[in-house]
N, C-alpha and C positions, 0 to 999 in steps of 0.2 A: 504494499499499499505506500503510496506516494505521499512525501511529509507535506501539510498543509503551508501553503505561502502566505507571507504578511503581506498585506496590502499598503501599497504606498500612494496616496494620489498626489499629482503631479500640479502644479500649476506653473505655466511661466510664460513670464512676463516680456513681448515681444513677438514679432510677426515676418521678421526679415528674412536675409538670407541665412543667417548664423542662426535663427528660432528654427527654419528648415533642417539646418543638418542637426541640432538637438534633436528635433522630432522624430526625426529618423534614429539617432540613438537611443531614444527611450523604448519604441519599437523594435530595433532588433538584436539591445543587447543579450536578452533573454535566449538569444535563439544560439548562442557563441561561449556565454559564461552561465554554467551552473552557479543560481543563486537562490535563497530563500523570500527572494521579494516577487510579487505579482505589481508591475507598473500600471497605474492606471492615470492617463492624459485627461484629467478632467476639466480645466479651464485654461485659455488660452487668453491672455491679456494686451490690448492695444490702442491705440487710438483710430484706427479707422475700421468703423465695423465691420464695412464691405469685405475689405482686407482679410478681416479677421475670419466672419463667415468661410471665407475659401478655403483658407489655411486648416479650419476646423474641419470641413469636408474632405478635403485633399489627406489629413494628416489623422483623421479621427478622434480629435478632443471632443469633448461632452458638450463642452458651455465655452461661450464665448464672453468676454468683460473689458469696458473699456478702461476701468478707474484700481490699479494695482492696489489701491488701499481697501478695495472691497472685499478682496482676495486673501493676504497676507496674513489676515486675523482669523480666516475662516477655520471653524474647527477640523471639517472634514478635510484639510488640505496639510500633508505631513513633508511637501517638498517645494521650495520655492526655486525655480531657474530665472535667473537674469538675463536676457541676451537683448538690450537694449542701449540706446548711447552712454557711453561712461556719465555721465553728467546725474544718471538715476540710480547707477549702481549702489550708490551710499546709504541713499534715503530706504530706497529697499533691501536691501540686506539686514540693515541695522532694525527695521521692522521687522524682517523675519526673524532675526536671531532672537530681537524680545518677544517672541510670540512663539520660539520655542522649536521653529521649524529645521528641518535640514536647509542649509540654502548653499546654491550653486552661482558660481558667478562667471561671466566673461571676463576677459584681459582686456585691456588692464585693469586693474582689480578699481584703481580710481581715477581723480583727476588730480592729486597731489598726493607728496608723502602723508602730510601730517593728517589727508583723509583716510588710506590706506593702513594706517597704523592704529585710527581709531575703529576702521573695519574690524580688524584683526583681532584687535581687544573685543568686539561686541561679541562675535563669533566663538570665543572661546569654549564655550559650554555646549555649541552645539558642532554637530557633524557638518562641515564644508567642505568644497573641493571650486577650485581655480581653473576655468579650461583651457590649460598649457596644453594643447593636445600634442603637440610636435612630442613631448618625454615618450610618447606612446607608440610612434612609429617602431616597428621591428628594428629596422637598419640602429636608430638611432638607441635602442633600449641595449643592442647588442653591441654597440660602441661603448655605451657603459659596462658591459661587461668585461671587455677587451682591457678597459682602462684598469678596471679594478682587479683583473688578473695580472696587472702590469706589464699588459704585454706590448706597451707604447714605451715604458719606463718612464723617465724623469723628463717631464713636461715642459718644451722649450716655448712653443707658440702656440697660441690661440684664435684663429683668425675667421669673423664670420661675418657676413653677408645677408641682409634679407632686402631683395630689391624688385621692385615689379613698374610697371608704368602708367598706374591707375592716374596718377597724377596729372597726365599729358593729355588726357580726354576730357575736352571742356562739359563734358555734360555731365562730369563727375563732380565737379569743384565745386558748386552748388549743397554737397551733401553735410551731413551733421562732422562726417570725419575730418571737416575741412574747418571748421569753427570752432574756437577756442572755447566758448561760452559751453559745447556741448560735448567734445572730446578731451578738451584739457592740452593735448598736443597733436602734432601730427604724426609725421614718420616716427614720431619717439616711443608715442604709446602704441602706435597701429603696428611695427611691424619691428624696432628694435627691441620692445619687451619681446617677445619671441625668444630672438636670438640670445637676450640677456638673463633670461629664464634657463635657457639650454643651455649657456655658459656656467651659470652657476650650479646646474643638475650635473653636468660633465666634467666641469674644471676646478669647482669651487669657488671661493669669494673672492671679489672684487677689493683692493686696498685704495690704489687710488684713480684718478681717470684725467685725461683731457678732452675735450670735446669742441665740435663746432657743428652749428646748425645755417640751412641755407633754405629760404623759401624762394621759389622761381617765378611764382605767379604774382603779381603785383599786386599790393595790397592784403595779401593774405596774414591772416592774424598764427597760423603754426606753423610750424616747421615742413620745410617738404622733403631733406634730407639732414642726416646727420651722419659725422664720421668721429667716433673716437677711437684713442690710445688708452690701454688699461695695463695695470699691476695685479697680478693675482698674489693672492696669499702663499701659492706653492711656489712662488718664485717663476713662474713663467711671464711673460707680457703676451696682450694681446691687442687685436685690432678689429674695430667692429663698426659697418656701413650699413644705412637704412636709408633706403630712397623708394619715393614713388613717382619719381619721376628717369628710371633706369631704362630705357624706351629697348625693346627687344626683349627684356623679362616679365613672364607671365607673375611665376611666384617662387622665384629663385632665394630658397632658405637654405644658407650653405654653413658648413663650418669643416673646417680642416685643423687638425692638430697632429703639431711634430713634437716626438717625442726622442729620448736617446736610445729606443729600442725600437720604433717606428714610427708608423705614421697612419692617421685615420683622416676620409674625408666624406662627405657628406651632400646630397644635392636633392632638396625636397620633389626639385622636379623630374627624378628620377628615384624616387623614394624607396622602391623594393631593392634598391643597390648600396654596398656600401664600400669604399675602398678600402683596401688595408696594406700597408706595405711593411713587410718584415725587416727589419736590420739585422738581426741575430743570423739570416740564412748566409749562406756562402755568399762572397760577393758574388759569384758568376750566375747565383739564382735570384737574388735580388731584384725583385721587379714589382710595381704595382696590383695587385687582385680586386678585381672587381666582383665582392660577392653578392649574391643574390639572397636576399636574407629573409627566406618563407619556408626556414624549415629544410633539414631536420634539425633539431637542436636549437633552433633559435626562438626567439622573444615571440610568442602568440602564435609560437607554429601550431600548438594542439588546437586553438581557438578558431582558427579560421580555415583555411584551406588545405590542402596535401601541397608538399613541396613543388614547388616551381609554377603556384598557381598564385599569380601578384593579388594585391589587395590595394585600395584606394584612400582616398583624403577622409572619409567617410568612418572607413574600420579605425582612425585613430581617435574619435569620438566616440565609439561602442567599448574601444579597450578602455579609454579613459572611465567611463562609467562604468564597465564593468569592475575593473579594480577598487575602483571607489565602494561601488557595491557589495563587494567581497568584504573588503575592510572594515564596511559598517555591518556586517553581518558575524564578523571577528569580534568587533569592538576593538579595533584597530585605529590608528591615526593614517590619515591618506594622506599623499602629495602628491602632487602641490596643492598648498592648501589656501587661507588668505596670509599666512602667517611669510609662507614661501613668495606670495607675488607681491606681499608688502616689500621684503628684502630685493625683490627686483625693483619696485618701483624706488626703492631709495636708491637705484644704481639710476635709474633714468631721471632722479630730481638730482642729483649730481651733476648726471651729464648737461642737464639743463641750465643749472646753475654756473658750469664751467663754461659754456659758449658763450655766455653772461659777461661773466667776469673774463673771458678768456686766460684762463690759469688751470692748473692744477688743482683738483679739488679730492679730499682723502674721505672716507670713507668710513663712518666708525664700525 
């Protein structure tokens, strides 16, 4: 006799692109992860009722609501998922935490470091997650394993880029991501936040940095591009570049790590592969290997398809949610959570301050 699953009613606030991604993850997670929970898509919330009705019909949400305040405190809701512009993250998350809900939030966590730290304190007593989904790319998780196994030795260089061409599209310049009042920042929050979280996950803490930012569009009050140099606590040095004007790049999220024993290189635009160079081999055998990280003995190989059968962007959200719900069932902490996101926000804040002051900034 199968064990009865605990029902978790989900309320999602947001109805745009990322809300579609989250909706798919809520539907799919139970097919790929063995979990003691039955997720019910209870209510979707947004400002445009017609858009909400269409989303509810497509993704199976039971109800629609146009005021998030009307659902955060509902007794029949256990999970609040925040998929709205950055300016709304803090009020919704803090209200959800006060109501004792499980709180899931999109990145970047907040509009500012002060806000991020307040949010992290507010949710300490409730299960929480931040959707830094790229940690769950199998190739990234496998890179983490290789680093922990000392396969690249002492790290010398960490190099990261996140490049797309969205800013060069005049039809997108009026969206909320290009307005400081709603986004808090531009490429820093939108793109660099992912690169920073990945770096903290793979290479540890950043101790100081120097950054420059630039806006290519006249009159725009957020950055279009950011470049920074950093020192890591492990003695390595790093460089980061994020731009929404990198014409020719659709979603190029990369890292490259050079160490005393080898090298790792990843590009999200070829997300099923990880390049590995083993400097401990005989010189006449040393060469970069392009590893297809789809199994066997690779992260999430047992959850998704057979070896050689590639996965996509949506699976990173499914894996994030699956790991979170597994940790919830085991009463374990999950990462990345709000505290992890606040650490990333600390780096973003330092980058903004450095760009303004044109000086190196030390992180506590």
